[in-house]
C-alpha positions in Angstrom: 174.2 35.2 66.2 175.5 37.7 68.6 176.0 40.2 65.8 172.4 39.8 64.8 171.2 40.5 68.3 173.4 43.7 68.5 171.9 45.1 65.3 168.4 44.4 66.6 169.1 46.2 69.8 170.4 49.3 68.0 167.2 49.4 65.9 165.0 49.3 69.0 166.9 52.2 70.6 166.7 54.4 67.4 163.1 55.7 67.9 164.0 56.8 71.5 167.0 58.7 70.3 165.0 60.5 67.5 162.3 61.5 70.0 164.8 62.9 72.4 166.4 64.9 69.6 163.1 66.3 68.6 162.3 67.4 72.1 165.7 69.1 72.6 165.4 70.9 69.3 161.8 72.0 70.1 162.9 73.4 73.4 165.7 75.4 71.9 163.4 77.1 69.3 160.5 78.4 71.6 158.5 81.3 70.0 158.7 84.9 71.3 155.8 85.9 73.7 153.1 88.2 72.1 153.6 92.0 72.9 151.1 93.5 75.4 148.5 96.0 74.2 148.9 99.7 75.3 146.8 100.5 78.4 143.6 102.4 77.7 143.1 105.8 79.4 140.2 108.3 79.3 141.1 111.8 78.1 139.3 115.1 78.0 140.2 117.8 75.5 141.2 121.1 77.1 138.9 124.0 76.2 139.2 127.7 76.8 136.4 129.5 78.6 135.8 133.0 79.9 136.7 133.1 83.6 135.1 136.0 85.4 136.6 137.4 88.7 134.8 135.6 91.5 134.8 134.9 95.2 133.1 132.1 97.2 131.6 132.4 100.7 130.1 130.0 103.1 126.5 131.2 103.7 123.3 130.2 105.4 119.8 130.5 104.2 117.0 132.3 106.2 113.3 132.9 105.7 112.5 136.2 103.9 109.7 136.7 106.4 108.8 135.1 109.7 106.0 135.5 112.2 105.7 133.8 115.6 102.1 132.7 116.1 101.3 133.5 119.8 98.1 133.9 121.9 97.0 137.4 122.6 94.6 136.4 125.3 94.7 133.7 128.0 92.6 130.8 126.9 92.6 127.1 126.3 93.4 125.7 122.8 90.2 124.3 121.5 91.0 123.4 117.8 94.1 123.0 115.7 93.2 123.6 112.1 96.6 123.1 110.3 99.1 120.3 109.6 102.7 120.9 110.7 104.9 121.8 107.7 102.0 122.6 105.4 101.4 125.5 103.1 99.0 128.2 104.5 97.4 131.2 103.0 97.0 134.7 104.4 94.0 134.9 106.7 93.6 131.2 107.1 92.4 130.1 110.5 95.2 128.2 112.2 93.8 127.7 115.7 90.7 128.4 117.7 90.9 129.2 121.4 88.2 128.7 124.0 86.0 131.9 123.7 83.6 131.5 126.6 85.3 134.1 128.7 85.7 136.5 125.8 82.1 136.1 124.8 80.9 136.8 128.3 83.2 139.9 128.5 81.7 141.2 125.3 78.1 140.7 126.5 78.9 142.5 129.8 80.6 145.4 127.9 77.7 145.7 125.5 75.3 145.9 128.5 77.4 148.5 130.2 77.4 150.4 126.9 73.6 150.4 126.7 73.4 151.6 130.3 75.9 154.4 129.5 73.9 155.5 126.5 70.7 155.6 128.6 72.4 157.6 131.3 73.8 160.1 128.7 70.3 160.4 127.1 68.8 161.2 130.6 71.5 163.6 131.5 71.1 165.4 128.2 67.3 165.8 128.7 67.8 167.1 132.3 70.4 169.6 131.2 68.2 171.0 128.4 65.3 171.4 130.9 67.6 173.0 133.5 68.9 175.5 131.0 65.3 176.4 130.0 64.1 177.1 133.6 67.4 178.7 134.6 66.8 181.3 131.9 63.5 182.1 133.6 65.1 182.3 137.0 63.6 179.2 138.4 67.0 177.2 138.8 70.0 178.3 140.6 73.5 178.3 139.1 74.6 175.6 141.5 71.9 173.3 140.4 72.6 174.0 136.8 76.3 173.2 137.3 75.3 169.8 138.8 73.3 169.0 135.7 76.2 169.9 133.5 78.6 167.7 135.6 76.2 164.8 135.3 76.1 165.3 131.5 79.9 165.4 131.2 80.2 162.3 133.4 77.7 160.5 131.2 79.6 161.3 128.1 82.9 160.0 129.6 81.1 156.9 130.8 79.8 156.3 127.3 83.2 156.6 125.7 84.7 154.2 128.3 81.9 151.7 127.6 82.5 151.9 123.9 86.2 151.3 124.4 85.4 148.3 126.6 83.1 146.9 123.9 85.9 147.3 121.3 88.4 145.6 123.5 86.0 142.7 124.3 85.2 142.3 120.6 88.9 142.3 119.7 89.6 139.7 122.4 86.9 137.6 121.0 88.5 137.9 117.5 91.8 136.8 119.1 90.2 133.5 119.9 90.7 132.7 116.2 94.4 132.8 115.2 95.0 133.4 111.5 98.0 133.2 109.2 99.5 136.7 108.7 100.7 136.0 105.2 101.2 133.2 102.7 103.9 130.8 103.8 104.8 127.5 105.5 103.7 126.7 109.0 106.2 125.2 111.4 106.2 122.8 114.3 103.4 122.9 116.9 104.6 123.7 120.4 101.3 123.2 122.2 98.5 120.6 121.9 94.7 120.9 122.2 93.7 121.5 125.9 96.8 123.6 126.7 96.2 127.0 128.3 98.2 129.7 126.5 98.7 133.4 127.0 100.8 136.2 125.6 103.8 135.1 127.7 103.6 131.4 126.8 105.8 131.8 123.8 105.1 130.9 120.1 102.5 128.2 119.5 104.0 127.8 116.0 105.6 130.0 113.3 104.8 130.9 109.7 107.8 131.3 107.3 108.1 132.8 103.8 110.7 130.8 101.8 110.0 132.1 98.3 112.1 134.2 97.9 114.6 133.1 100.5 117.5 135.0 102.0 121.1 133.9 101.8 123.3 135.5 104.4 127.1 135.6 104.6 129.9 137.8 105.8 132.8 139.5 104.1 136.1 140.4 105.7 136.2 144.1 106.3 139.4 144.6 104.3 138.0 142.8 101.3 134.8 144.9 101.7 136.7 148.2 101.7 138.7 147.1 98.6 135.4 146.1 96.9 133.7 149.4 97.7 136.8 151.3 96.5 136.6 149.5 93.2 132.8 149.7 92.9 131.2 153.0 93.8 127.5 153.4 93.9 124.5 152.0 95.8 124.0 148.3 96.7 121.4 148.1 94.0 123.7 149.5 91.3 126.5 147.1 92.3 124.2 144.2 92.4 123.2 144.7 88.8 126.9 144.1 87.8 127.3 140.8 89.6 126.0 137.2 89.1 125.3 135.1 92.2 124.9 131.4 92.2 124.7 128.7 94.9 126.2 125.3 95.6 123.9 123.1 97.7 125.0 120.9 100.7 125.0 117.8 98.4 127.5 119.5 96.0 124.9 120.2 93.3 124.5 123.6 91.8 121.2 125.4 92.4 119.3 126.2 89.2 118.4 129.8 90.2 120.6 132.9 90.3 120.2 135.5 93.0 120.9 139.2 93.6 122.5 141.2 96.4 119.8 142.7 98.5 121.4 144.3 101.6 124.8 145.3 103.0 124.9 146.2 106.6 126.0 149.8 107.5 128.4 148.7 110.1 130.9 145.9 110.8 130.7 143.2 113.4 133.2 144.3 116.0 133.7 140.8 117.3 134.5 139.2 113.9 135.7 142.2 111.8 133.3 141.3 109.0 130.4 143.0 107.2 127.1 141.1 107.0 125.7 140.8 103.5 122.4 139.4 102.3 121.3 138.0 98.9 117.9 137.0 97.7 117.2 133.8 95.6 114.0 132.6 94.1 112.8 129.4 95.7 109.6 128.3 93.8 110.0 124.6 94.4 111.0 125.0 98.1 114.3 123.2 97.6 116.0 125.7 100.0 115.0 125.5 103.6 115.9 128.1 106.2 119.1 127.2 108.1 120.9 125.4 105.3 124.7 125.9 104.9 125.4 126.7 101.2 128.3 128.1 99.2 127.5 131.4 97.3 129.6 132.3 94.3 129.8 135.9 93.3 131.1 136.7 89.8 131.7 139.9 87.8 130.2 140.5 84.4 133.3 140.1 82.3 136.6 138.2 82.6 139.5 136.6 80.6 139.9 133.4 78.6 141.6 130.6 80.5 141.9 126.8 80.0 139.6 124.6 82.2 140.7 121.2 83.4 138.8 118.6 85.3 139.7 118.5 89.0 140.2 114.8 88.8 143.1 115.3 86.4 145.1 117.6 88.8 147.9 115.9 90.8 150.3 117.4 93.2 153.8 116.6 94.4 156.4 118.5 96.4 157.6 119.9 93.0 154.3 121.4 92.2 150.9 120.8 90.5 150.8 118.8 87.3 148.6 117.0 84.8 149.4 114.0 82.5 148.9 114.7 78.8 148.9 112.6 75.6 151.2 113.8 72.8 150.8 113.2 69.1 152.7 109.9 69.5 150.2 108.6 72.0 152.8 108.9 74.8 152.2 110.2 78.3 153.8 113.6 79.1 153.9 115.3 82.5 153.1 119.0 82.5 153.3 121.3 85.5 150.6 124.0 85.6 149.5 126.9 87.6 145.9 126.6 88.8 143.3 129.3 89.8 139.8 129.1 91.3 137.4 126.2 91.0 134.5 126.3 88.6 132.1 123.4 89.4 134.0 120.3 88.7 136.7 122.1 86.7 139.8 124.0 87.7 141.0 127.2 86.0 144.5 126.8 84.7 146.3 130.1 84.5 149.4 128.8 82.7 150.9 125.5 81.4 148.1 124.3 79.1 146.5 125.3 75.8 143.2 124.6 74.3 143.1 121.3 72.3 145.6 119.4 74.4 144.4 116.1 75.9 144.6 115.4 79.6 144.2 112.0 81.3 141.2 111.8 83.7 140.9 108.0 84.2 143.6 105.4 84.3 146.2 107.7 85.9 147.4 104.9 88.2 148.3 102.7 85.2 150.7 105.0 83.4 153.7 107.2 83.9 155.6 109.7 81.8 156.7 108.1 78.5 154.2 105.3 78.5 152.4 104.6 75.2 148.7 104.4 75.7 145.4 104.0 73.9 143.5 107.3 74.6 139.7 107.2 74.7 138.1 110.6 74.4 135.3 111.4 76.9 133.1 114.4 77.7 132.8 115.8 81.2 129.9 117.7 82.8 131.5 120.9 84.0 129.2 121.1 87.0 128.9 117.5 88.3 132.1 116.0 86.9 130.3 113.1 85.4 132.1 111.5 82.4 130.5 109.9 79.4 131.9 108.5 76.2 131.7 110.5 73.0 131.2 109.2 69.5 134.7 110.2 68.6 137.7 108.3 70.0 141.2 109.6 69.5 143.5 106.9 67.9 
């Protein structure tokens, strides 16, 4: 009986033993974890481009013509016939001043002119009669001289009266203030009802902004070196240069300009030479007073590699970029950079056309890392990236 109970107990424990064995064997034979995919990075293929000698200068825009609109007579502003900041045409009436005083002055001057003409006519008749009777001995020389004096005085009075009429008529015309040329009218400094005169200051201003001036200064040493290398007039030198602008928002201006004027002396306080360029401004994008960057380039240059600025990194050892080699591995390459060209940097040494530089995902990789490169195209002016139809595998 006891033996039968023992066999039964061993049979009951057997499934537990088998299950434990399966668990132990299963734990000892766990599968290897799957291998991680290489990180993806964006790359741009290096291209060679002609790099012309150039210099950048901080510049400021200015109106190519400016006129302060002031009162030429003392009068009250009666009407304002323009909107601030609006476009105006040459000869357009901008303001009307109270003309009551000017009209009265004109009427008085015209009356005095009529009186002067009558006096001259009377003096002329008397002189002719006096000369006739003097020839017959009926008028003394003294009396004849008096008639001549009256005639001369009448002539002078007539000339004075004519001048007074001209002045009064001009003052009446000054009651209407007109735009001197096509342009943009500025802020109004006086309102209707204000009394203005020539010493009151500008009522407003009219500016010409197309074309617009771009003014900057060149160090006197650089200017001397430039003149030594480029003989001729400013106009001749200007024809050999290309001028472009970068706007305050970082965008490139879509119109090129030309050098217009170089001062004939240096600024003694700064040691610089003022220079002026002219740019078309048909859409009025450029306003007077803007700070811009003017880039001056020569006509010809040398071929150099261009690299996106976002790919350039620096350490205490120097400037470098991260490349992708034929085995899809990251390689560090030190380079020598030159001037900036929009969103690109000129690389003077260290890179060749056709090599792939990393522009996105730099923080995920280091030298020797295997990666999955995705080729992208970059706008050389704005630096905007977009995917191409071709991806490097």
